[in-house]
C-alpha positions in Angstrom: 16.6 37.5 5.0 16.3 36.9 8.7 18.6 39.4 10.7 20.8 38.0 13.4 19.4 38.5 16.9 20.9 39.1 20.2 22.6 36.2 22.0 20.1 36.5 25.0 17.4 36.0 22.2 18.7 32.7 21.3 17.2 29.6 22.2 19.0 26.8 21.3 22.7 26.1 19.5 20.7 25.2 16.1 19.7 28.8 16.0 22.8 30.1 17.1 24.7 28.3 14.5 22.7 29.8 11.7 24.8 33.0 12.3 28.2 34.2 11.8 29.8 35.5 14.9 33.6 37.1 15.4 35.9 35.5 17.9 35.8 38.5 20.2 32.0 38.2 20.1 31.9 34.3 20.8 35.0 35.5 23.8 32.1 38.1 25.0 29.4 35.4 24.9 31.6 33.0 26.9 32.5 35.6 29.7 29.0 36.2 30.1 28.0 32.9 30.4 31.2 32.2 32.8 32.4 29.3 30.6 35.9 29.0 29.1 36.2 31.9 26.8 40.2 30.8 25.6 40.8 29.5 22.0 40.1 29.5 18.7 36.8 30.1 17.2 36.2 26.4 16.8 36.9 26.0 20.4 34.7 29.1 21.6 31.8 27.2 19.4 32.1 24.0 21.1 31.8 25.5 24.5 28.6 27.5 23.9 27.5 24.5 21.9 27.8 22.3 25.2 26.4 25.1 27.0 23.3 24.6 25.3 23.5 21.0 26.2 23.6 21.9 30.0 27.3 21.1 30.3 29.1 23.9 31.8 32.8 24.1 30.7 34.8 25.9 33.2 38.5 28.0 32.4 41.3 25.5 32.6 44.1 26.0 34.8 47.6 26.4 33.0 50.0 23.5 33.8 52.9 23.9 35.7 56.0 24.3 34.3 59.1 21.7 34.7 62.2 21.8 35.7 63.2 20.2 32.0 62.5 23.3 30.3 65.9 24.7 29.9 67.5 21.0 29.1 68.3 19.5 25.7 65.5 19.2 23.2 65.1 15.7 21.3 62.2 14.3 19.0 61.3 12.3 22.3 60.9 15.6 24.6 57.3 16.1 25.8 55.9 19.4 24.5 54.6 20.2 28.1 57.3 19.5 29.7 59.8 21.3 28.1 57.6 24.3 28.4 56.9 24.6 24.3 56.1 28.2 23.2 56.9 30.0 19.7 60.5 31.6 20.5 63.8 31.4 18.9 64.6 28.2 21.1 62.0 26.1 19.6 62.4 27.8 16.1 65.9 26.9 16.3 64.9 23.4 16.9 62.5 22.6 14.4 65.0 24.7 11.7 67.8 21.9 12.5 64.9 18.9 12.0 63.6 20.4 9.0 66.7 22.1 7.1 64.6 25.0 6.8 66.8 28.1 7.9 63.9 30.4 8.2 61.6 28.1 9.9 58.3 29.3 10.6 55.6 27.8 12.6 52.3 27.1 10.7 48.8 27.7 11.9 48.2 24.0 12.7 51.4 23.8 14.9 50.1 26.7 16.7 46.4 25.1 17.1 47.9 21.6 18.0 50.3 23.4 20.8 47.2 25.2 22.4 45.2 22.1 22.3 47.7 20.1 24.0 48.4 22.3 26.6 44.5 22.5 27.5 44.3 19.0 27.2 47.5 18.4 29.9 48.5 15.8 27.4 52.0 14.6 28.4 52.7 12.3 25.9 52.6 14.7 23.1 56.1 15.4 22.0 58.2 17.6 19.9 58.3 14.8 17.4 54.7 14.6 17.0 54.6 18.1 16.4 57.5 17.3 13.5 54.7 15.2 12.1 51.9 18.0 12.5 54.3 20.5 10.3 54.5 17.6 7.8 51.1 17.2 7.5 51.4 13.6 8.8 49.8 13.9 12.0 46.4 15.7 12.9 45.9 16.6 16.4 43.5 19.8 15.9 42.9 21.8 12.7 42.8 25.2 12.7 39.9 27.0 12.6 40.0 28.5 8.8 36.6 29.9 9.6 38.0 33.2 10.7 39.3 33.5 6.8 35.7 33.9 5.8 36.0 37.9 5.4 39.4 37.7 3.7 38.1 35.3 1.4 34.7 37.3 0.6 36.8 40.6 0.2 39.2 38.7 -2.3 36.4 37.3 -4.2 34.6 40.3 -4.5 37.4 42.3 -5.6 38.3 39.7 -8.6 34.4 40.1 -9.9 34.6 42.7 -12.6 31.5 44.3 -11.3 33.6 45.8 -8.4 35.3 48.1 -10.9 32.3 50.2 -10.6 32.9 51.1 -7.4 35.6 53.8 -5.7 36.1 52.3 -2.4 35.8 48.4 -2.8 36.7 47.7 1.0 33.6 49.9 1.8 31.5 48.4 -0.5 32.7 44.7 0.6 32.2 45.4 4.2 28.6 46.7 3.5 27.8 43.6 1.6 29.5 41.5 4.4 27.7 42.7 7.0 24.4 42.0 5.5 25.5 38.4 4.9 27.3 37.8 8.3 24.2 39.0 10.4 22.0 36.6 8.2 21.4 32.9 8.0 23.1 33.0 4.4 26.1 31.3 3.4 29.0 33.6 3.8 30.5 34.0 0.3 30.7 36.6 -1.9 27.8 36.5 -4.8 27.1 38.5 -7.4 23.4 38.6 -6.6 24.5 40.8 -3.6 25.1 43.6 -5.6 21.5 43.5 -7.0 19.7 42.7 -3.6 21.6 45.3 -1.8 22.1 48.0 -4.5 20.1 50.5 -2.8 23.0 50.5 0.0 26.2 50.8 -2.3 24.9 53.0 -5.2 26.5 55.9 -3.5 29.7 54.0 -3.7 30.0 53.8 -7.8 32.4 55.9 -9.3 
């Protein structure tokens, strides 16, 4: 199984994309390349892909705040003009719109808000954001690849073979590290228990 090299040894995005990278690693890579290091894993990956193509994406300047940030909110209010953020004011607004008393913003709303601000999309409204909440509109999807580790652990613990181990999280971490630093698919399979038995044997009950 091919080990993951250091970033400075990688010569193409095709090679880079074979491996798993944590968001903090992607952030450090972008900083070292002097390109935009803000955003989701999906956005950071995109910035690095563009770097390999010769397109340098610099850090974006934050949009200026407007005088309408304290005004009345309606579905036609622009997300940028009202200074949208995930606070009580906007939670209350969406609670009133949806009828959900304890309203909570979802991951797609968070990803969308960030992208709208980065694009300085002044046409995007709170009504558009409401449609994102209901799944009727897609502006940008939340990058779920950051949840791969959680799913890996969950699948490992669900497997009957995991009962043999006294410290499941430790064993899952060892197996994940092997998968993460390779070109293998980032999922748990029973074959990993055999392939890396020499590394996890000591954790059996």
